[in-house]
Backbone as a chain_set.jsonl record, in Angstrom:
{"seq": "MLVKTKFRTLKLAIELYHRLKRERFSSRHMQDQFDRALLSVVLNLSEGSAKPTHRDRLKFYSIAFGSLREVQVLLEISDKQQQLAASDHLAASLYCLCRSLKNKCLN", "coords": {"N": [[76.315, 123.21, -39.195], [77.84, 124.108, -36.225], [79.101, 122.683, -34.222], [81.688, 120.456, -33.631], [81.522, 117.23, -34.71], [83.147, 115.224, -33.808], [83.938, 115.983, -31.329], [83.156, 114.763, -28.65], [82.693, 115.391, -25.928], [81.8, 118.058, -25.929], [79.457, 117.712, -27.385], [78.024, 116.091, -25.582], [77.753, 117.978, -23.528], [76.094, 119.891, -24.701], [73.793, 118.367, -25.092], [73.155, 117.845, -22.394], [72.708, 120.457, -21.549], [70.353, 121.105, -23.008], [68.649, 119.287, -21.829], [68.547, 120.144, -19.151], [67.951, 122.875, -19.1], [65.437, 123.836, -18.5], [65.042, 123.415, -15.851], [63.891, 124.336, -12.631], [64.339, 126.349, -9.733], [63.705, 127.061, -6.278], [64.784, 129.341, -5.181], [65.635, 132.526, -6.352], [68.263, 133.35, -6.617], [69.671, 130.944, -6.673], [68.619, 129.928, -9.01], [69.539, 131.754, -10.93], [72.34, 131.377, -10.702], [72.535, 128.677, -11.408], [71.589, 128.711, -14.088], [73.562, 130.321, -15.298], [75.911, 128.836, -14.793], [75.351, 126.411, -16.082], [75.195, 127.195, -18.783], [77.782, 128.148, -19.016], [79.359, 125.845, -19.03], [78.987, 124.731, -21.611], [79.759, 126.913, -23.24], [82.448, 127.419, -22.498], [83.685, 125.009, -23.198], [83.308, 125.11, -25.944], [84.689, 127.503, -26.652], [87.262, 126.838, -25.763], [87.893, 124.76, -27.499], [88.68, 126.045, -29.766], [91.135, 127.083, -29.294], [94.697, 127.379, -29.778], [96.74, 125.937, -28.424], [97.597, 123.183, -26.209], [97.742, 123.937, -23.523], [96.214, 126.321, -23.464], [93.692, 125.305, -24.22], [93.246, 123.558, -22.073], [92.898, 125.371, -19.966], [90.341, 126.533, -20.508], [88.736, 124.233, -20.595], [89.011, 123.34, -18.01], [87.725, 125.374, -16.611], [85.155, 124.915, -17.57], [84.709, 122.419, -16.393], [84.699, 123.121, -13.685], [82.408, 124.74, -13.662], [80.498, 122.817, -14.297], [80.592, 121.314, -11.965], [79.477, 123.176, -10.21], [76.846, 123.211, -11.205], [76.162, 120.567, -10.6], [76.28, 120.559, -7.775], [74.242, 122.351, -7.128], [72.06, 120.908, -8.096], [72.249, 118.749, -6.38], [71.832, 119.875, -3.762], [69.272, 120.657, -4.09], [67.913, 118.38, -4.231], [67.561, 116.979, -6.667], [67.874, 114.33, -7.915], [67.671, 112.636, -10.196], [68.32, 114.335, -12.34], [70.855, 115.018, -11.542], [72.194, 112.571, -11.771], [72.138, 112.368, -14.529], [74.089, 114.128, -15.273], [76.47, 112.921, -14.715], [77.824, 111.387, -16.706], [78.801, 113.31, -18.48], [80.48, 114.651, -16.683], [82.443, 112.696, -16.169], [83.54, 112.401, -18.722], [84.527, 114.98, -19.198], [86.356, 115.23, -17.107], [88.252, 113.274, -17.859], [89.103, 114.389, -20.27], [90.333, 116.783, -19.404], [92.361, 115.696, -17.773], [93.865, 114.296, -19.667], [94.777, 116.385, -21.331], [96.258, 117.792, -19.45], [98.329, 116.021, -18.963], [99.556, 116.102, -21.467], [100.452, 118.705, -21.464], [102.421, 118.573, -19.564], [104.345, 117.052, -20.726]], "CA": [[76.411, 122.913, -37.772], [79.103, 124.598, -35.695], [79.696, 121.75, -33.266], [82.475, 119.37, -34.204], [80.882, 115.96, -34.349], [84.117, 114.37, -33.139], [84.172, 116.485, -29.972], [82.104, 114.085, -27.894], [82.412, 116.077, -24.668], [80.96, 119.219, -26.238], [78.141, 117.182, -27.757], [77.372, 115.696, -24.318], [77.418, 119.201, -22.793], [74.936, 120.491, -25.357], [72.65, 117.508, -24.755], [72.804, 118.104, -20.995], [72.13, 121.811, -21.506], [68.962, 121.03, -23.465], [67.881, 118.511, -20.854], [68.415, 120.818, -17.857], [67.711, 124.319, -19.186], [64.115, 124.189, -17.968], [64.995, 123.133, -14.407], [63.542, 125.51, -11.837], [64.725, 126.314, -8.32], [62.848, 127.918, -5.466], [65.489, 130.594, -4.925], [66.017, 133.287, -7.545], [69.721, 133.361, -6.681], [70.092, 129.623, -7.13], [68.218, 129.808, -10.418], [70.469, 132.557, -11.723], [73.639, 130.705, -10.693], [72.385, 127.443, -12.178], [71.494, 129.055, -15.507], [74.861, 130.809, -15.767], [76.883, 127.736, -14.746], [74.985, 125.447, -17.123], [75.621, 127.767, -20.059], [79.238, 128.267, -18.97], [79.953, 124.559, -19.405], [78.967, 124.631, -23.075], [80.516, 127.995, -23.867], [83.884, 127.253, -22.274], [84.138, 123.902, -24.039], [83.338, 125.605, -27.311], [85.796, 128.453, -26.807], [88.517, 126.109, -25.594], [88.18, 123.931, -28.677], [89.242, 126.906, -30.807], [92.449, 127.572, -28.87], [95.761, 126.702, -30.536], [97.668, 125.109, -27.657], [97.027, 122.314, -25.171], [97.641, 124.716, -22.289], [95.065, 127.217, -23.606], [92.474, 124.494, -24.186], [93.083, 123.066, -20.705], [92.356, 126.465, -19.144], [88.894, 126.661, -20.729], [88.078, 122.985, -20.221], [88.993, 123.312, -16.542], [86.636, 126.275, -16.202], [83.908, 124.189, -17.86], [84.565, 121.384, -15.381], [84.284, 123.807, -12.459], [81.006, 125.142, -13.834], [79.682, 121.608, -14.194], [80.512, 120.983, -10.536], [78.469, 124.092, -9.647], [75.543, 122.675, -11.619], [75.909, 119.346, -9.838], [76.011, 120.88, -6.367], [72.907, 122.937, -7.066], [71.111, 119.801, -8.249], [72.346, 117.944, -5.156], [71.191, 120.524, -2.61], [67.84, 120.793, -4.393], [67.413, 117.011, -4.259], [67.168, 116.633, -8.034], [68.779, 113.199, -8.108], [67.63, 112.126, -11.57], [69.076, 115.261, -13.163], [72.247, 114.895, -11.106], [72.711, 111.35, -12.398], [72.296, 112.646, -15.957], [75.306, 114.92, -15.475], [77.659, 112.123, -14.391], [78.544, 110.968, -17.914], [79.546, 114.484, -18.929], [81.544, 114.909, -15.706], [83.508, 111.719, -16.403], [84.17, 112.735, -20.002], [85.265, 116.235, -19.027], [87.485, 114.924, -16.244], [89.251, 112.571, -18.679], [89.627, 115.361, -21.235], [91.262, 117.662, -18.671], [93.517, 114.902, -17.354], [94.646, 114.009, -20.871], [95.466, 117.617, -21.729], [97.251, 118.105, -18.422], [99.482, 115.161, -19.236], [100.219, 116.612, -22.673], [101.131, 119.957, -21.096], [103.594, 118.23, -18.758], [105.355, 116.399, -21.593]], "C": [[77.795, 123.319, -37.281], [79.835, 123.591, -34.822], [80.451, 120.649, -34.008], [81.856, 118.047, -33.767], [81.846, 115.03, -33.628], [84.418, 114.826, -31.712], [83.026, 116.003, -29.088], [81.716, 114.839, -26.625], [81.531, 117.303, -24.892], [79.556, 118.768, -26.618], [77.358, 116.762, -26.512], [76.923, 116.922, -23.526], [76.184, 119.871, -23.394], [73.678, 119.68, -25.058], [72.199, 117.746, -23.317], [72.169, 119.483, -20.853], [70.655, 121.765, -21.901], [68.08, 120.273, -22.471], [67.585, 119.314, -19.575], [67.994, 122.288, -17.93], [66.357, 124.755, -18.632], [63.965, 123.87, -16.473], [64.722, 124.421, -13.643], [63.87, 125.269, -10.371], [63.877, 127.316, -7.552], [63.478, 129.286, -5.205], [65.902, 131.247, -6.239], [67.529, 133.28, -7.727], [70.264, 132.017, -7.168], [69.769, 129.442, -8.612], [69.192, 130.54, -11.325], [71.835, 131.873, -11.816], [73.607, 129.433, -11.529], [72.381, 127.744, -13.679], [72.844, 129.49, -16.062], [75.895, 129.688, -15.803], [76.604, 126.719, -15.852], [75.436, 125.938, -18.498], [77.143, 127.868, -20.135], [79.934, 126.974, -19.378], [80.081, 124.483, -20.922], [79.862, 125.686, -23.714], [82.02, 127.854, -23.673], [84.455, 126.064, -23.046], [84.273, 124.359, -25.492], [84.52, 126.545, -27.546], [87.139, 127.75, -26.697], [88.889, 125.298, -26.819], [88.81, 124.739, -29.811], [90.643, 127.411, -30.464], [93.565, 126.735, -29.494], [96.664, 125.763, -29.729], [96.932, 124.257, -26.626], [96.797, 123.1, -23.886], [96.428, 125.663, -22.329], [93.75, 126.444, -23.54], [92.2, 124.006, -22.77], [92.474, 124.135, -19.798], [90.829, 126.544, -19.28], [88.144, 125.391, -20.336], [88.013, 122.843, -18.704], [87.903, 124.23, -15.988], [85.293, 125.596, -16.432], [83.654, 123.119, -16.805], [84.119, 121.984, -14.049], [82.828, 124.24, -12.521], [80.075, 123.942, -13.74], [79.541, 121.184, -12.737], [79.52, 121.912, -9.816], [77.067, 123.591, -9.963], [75.194, 121.459, -10.768], [75.59, 119.619, -8.37], [74.616, 121.495, -6.22], [71.829, 121.875, -7.232], [71.073, 118.955, -6.976], [71.595, 118.599, -3.992], [69.706, 120.757, -2.838], [67.168, 119.436, -4.544], [66.835, 116.631, -5.623], [68.084, 115.503, -8.506], [68.803, 112.669, -9.537], [68.448, 113.019, -12.506], [70.57, 115.209, -12.823], [72.897, 113.675, -11.759], [72.961, 111.569, -13.889], [73.591, 113.407, -16.252], [76.589, 114.115, -15.277], [78.479, 111.732, -15.616], [79.387, 112.117, -18.465], [80.709, 114.763, -17.98], [82.72, 113.958, -15.93], [84.268, 112.049, -17.688], [85.038, 113.982, -19.884], [86.486, 116.041, -18.135], [88.608, 114.26, -17.061], [89.892, 113.505, -19.696], [90.653, 116.274, -20.564], [92.522, 116.91, -18.255], [94.438, 114.622, -18.527], [95.425, 115.244, -21.321], [96.534, 118.008, -20.726], [98.51, 117.286, -18.644], [100.254, 115.646, -20.454], [100.988, 117.891, -22.371], [102.414, 119.673, -20.316], [104.71, 117.619, -19.599], [105.933, 117.34, -22.607]], "O": [[78.806, 122.918, -37.859], [81.058, 123.645, -34.699], [79.907, 119.999, -34.901], [81.695, 117.793, -32.574], [81.409, 114.134, -32.905], [85.09, 114.113, -30.968], [82.069, 116.729, -28.819], [80.535, 114.916, -26.287], [80.61, 117.551, -24.114], [78.573, 119.386, -26.209], [76.165, 117.046, -26.401], [75.849, 116.919, -22.925], [75.326, 120.362, -22.662], [72.617, 120.249, -24.8], [71.002, 117.838, -23.048], [71.198, 119.648, -20.115], [69.806, 122.322, -21.205], [66.903, 120.594, -22.304], [66.51, 119.182, -18.989], [67.706, 122.885, -16.893], [66.163, 125.932, -18.327], [62.887, 124.037, -15.903], [65.265, 125.474, -13.976], [63.709, 124.17, -9.84], [63.393, 128.298, -8.115], [62.768, 130.276, -5.028], [66.452, 130.593, -7.124], [68.023, 133.211, -8.853], [71.196, 131.963, -7.971], [70.558, 128.872, -9.367], [69.616, 130.017, -12.355], [72.418, 131.8, -12.898], [74.546, 129.147, -12.271], [73.094, 127.097, -14.446], [73.232, 129.084, -17.157], [76.676, 129.602, -16.751], [77.536, 126.223, -16.487], [75.996, 125.171, -19.281], [77.725, 127.691, -21.206], [80.991, 127.012, -20.008], [81.157, 124.203, -21.449], [80.634, 125.384, -24.625], [82.789, 128.141, -24.591], [85.598, 126.117, -23.501], [85.242, 124.025, -26.173], [85.259, 126.397, -28.52], [88.057, 128.043, -27.463], [90.068, 125.163, -27.144], [89.41, 124.164, -30.72], [91.266, 128.098, -31.273], [93.402, 125.535, -29.713], [97.292, 124.877, -30.308], [95.808, 124.561, -26.227], [95.764, 122.94, -23.236], [95.704, 125.789, -21.342], [92.805, 126.876, -22.881], [91.058, 124.034, -22.312], [91.628, 123.83, -18.958], [90.115, 126.614, -18.279], [87.038, 125.465, -19.8], [87.054, 122.28, -18.176], [87.239, 123.893, -15.008], [84.396, 125.686, -15.594], [82.518, 122.931, -16.369], [83.264, 121.421, -13.365], [82.097, 124.117, -11.538], [78.988, 124.037, -13.17], [78.469, 120.739, -12.325], [78.805, 121.475, -8.914], [76.203, 123.552, -9.087], [74.072, 121.334, -10.277], [74.716, 118.971, -7.794], [73.897, 121.177, -5.273], [70.791, 121.94, -6.574], [70.011, 118.503, -6.548], [70.808, 117.939, -3.314], [68.963, 121.025, -1.893], [66.004, 119.348, -4.934], [65.759, 116.04, -5.714], [68.943, 115.69, -9.368], [69.864, 112.291, -10.034], [69.179, 112.522, -13.362], [71.428, 115.339, -13.696], [74.027, 113.752, -12.242], [73.903, 111.006, -14.447], [74.12, 113.332, -17.36], [77.674, 114.577, -15.633], [79.708, 111.746, -15.563], [80.535, 111.924, -18.865], [81.811, 115.078, -18.431], [83.874, 114.383, -15.882], [85.496, 111.982, -17.725], [86.15, 114.028, -20.41], [87.538, 116.63, -18.386], [89.771, 114.648, -16.956], [91.093, 113.418, -19.952], [91.73, 116.504, -21.114], [93.628, 117.436, -18.375], [95.659, 114.701, -18.394], [96.606, 115.147, -21.654], [97.597, 118.501, -21.105], [99.623, 117.798, -18.526], [101.484, 115.603, -20.463], [102.047, 118.137, -22.949], [103.376, 120.437, -20.394], [105.88, 117.667, -19.22], [106.786, 116.944, -23.401]]}, "num_chains": 1, "name": "protein.A"}
């Protein structure tokens, strides 16, 4: 297994990916953006975890957080409230991860 079991945020992202990957939208453009943003969350967390410095990791984790916000907005405008609620735990975890790394970069 490639996923670090201690990296809770990545594990949550993978679980959310599996839960939402079959979501369908009426617009082809929205569907494409949703699929790319959803995958981007997982991939940027994974890539960031391999970076050697706090600053490098923060860059990728921040991109993942932005992608998660895209996913959430698409769920919101498509009135998919149950799926949106499912993303909240990951959003909180990712926010805390970014904030913690930001503090480490400042010190």
